[in-house]
N, C-alpha and C positions, 0 to 999 in steps of 0.2 A: 504494500500500500504506500508507505513512505519510507524513504531511505535517508539515513544520516551518514555523512561521510566521516572517515576516521578523524579528519581535522576538526570538524564540528563537534564530534563526540569528545575529543580531547579538550576543547574549549569549554564545553558544558561541564565536564568533570572538574576542570581547574577553576571555573567560576564558583564552584561549590566546595573548593578546598579539599578535594578527595581524588584518589586515583581511580576508584571504581564507583559507579552510581549504585547505592544500596537499593535493594528491591522495593523499598517503600517510597522511594522518590520517583515522581512521575513528571515528565516534561509534557505539558499540554500544548498542542499546536492547534491553531484555529485559523479559519479562512472565511472570508465573505466577499461577495461581489459588491463593489461600490456603484455609484450612480452611472459611471462611465463604462461599466462592465469589466473593470480591472479587479483582480483579486487583491484584497488587503489581508495581511497576515498578522498573527499574534502568537506569542509563545511565552510560557512561564511555568514555574513549578506549581503543581496543583494536586489535589486529592482525587482519587478515582471516584467517579460517580456512576450510578446505575445507567446502563446503556452505552457507556463509553467503549470505543474500540481500543484495544491495547495491542500495540506493535512494539517489538524489541528490535532495535537496529544498532549495531556497534556497541551492544551492551547497555544502551539507553532505553528505558521504558517510556514509550510515547503514548499519550492519550489523545484521542480524537473523538469529539462528540459526533453522534450520528448525523447531525446536520452539516458537518464539515467534510465527511468522508468523500463525497463525490468530488469536491473541489481539490482535495489533497491527494487523491489516488494517483500514483505515479510521480509524485513530487520528491525532490531531494533537498535536504537542508545541508548547506555547506557553510564554511567559515573561510572567507577569502580576504585578500588584501585588495581594497578598492583603489587606493592611492598609496604611495609610499608612506608607511607608518599608520595607515588607516585601515583597520580590519573590521569586518562585521559579518553577521550571519546573513545569508541570502537564501531565498527559495528559488529553485529551478523547477518550474512546473509547466508541463506541456498543456495543462488545462487553462493557463493564463494567456489571454490574447497578447499581452505585452511581454511574454516570456522570451528572454534571450538566453541562449545556452552557453554560459562560460564553461570552461573545462573544470570539472569537479576537482577539489583539492588544491586549486590554483592559488 
């Protein structure tokens, strides 16, 4: 359903001060269509709720609510250098009309 690159997984772990994500920590990914038809993304640590889809990628437990699964299916979360010294998480998603496909792990 969704893939997390090794670089993104490493950044998620380091931002929580740990080498491995404990089983009880979940990264929630969300997506919605804005008024222009572009997908907006959100992410954060959350508790598992009834009906959530649970996916594990690169050792990270990912939660997706049922309303977001269609928009996130096939997406990849990566952590890349946008400009020298400027790194951030990006979503590469073939479902997003504005999707540009940079090389994962870049």
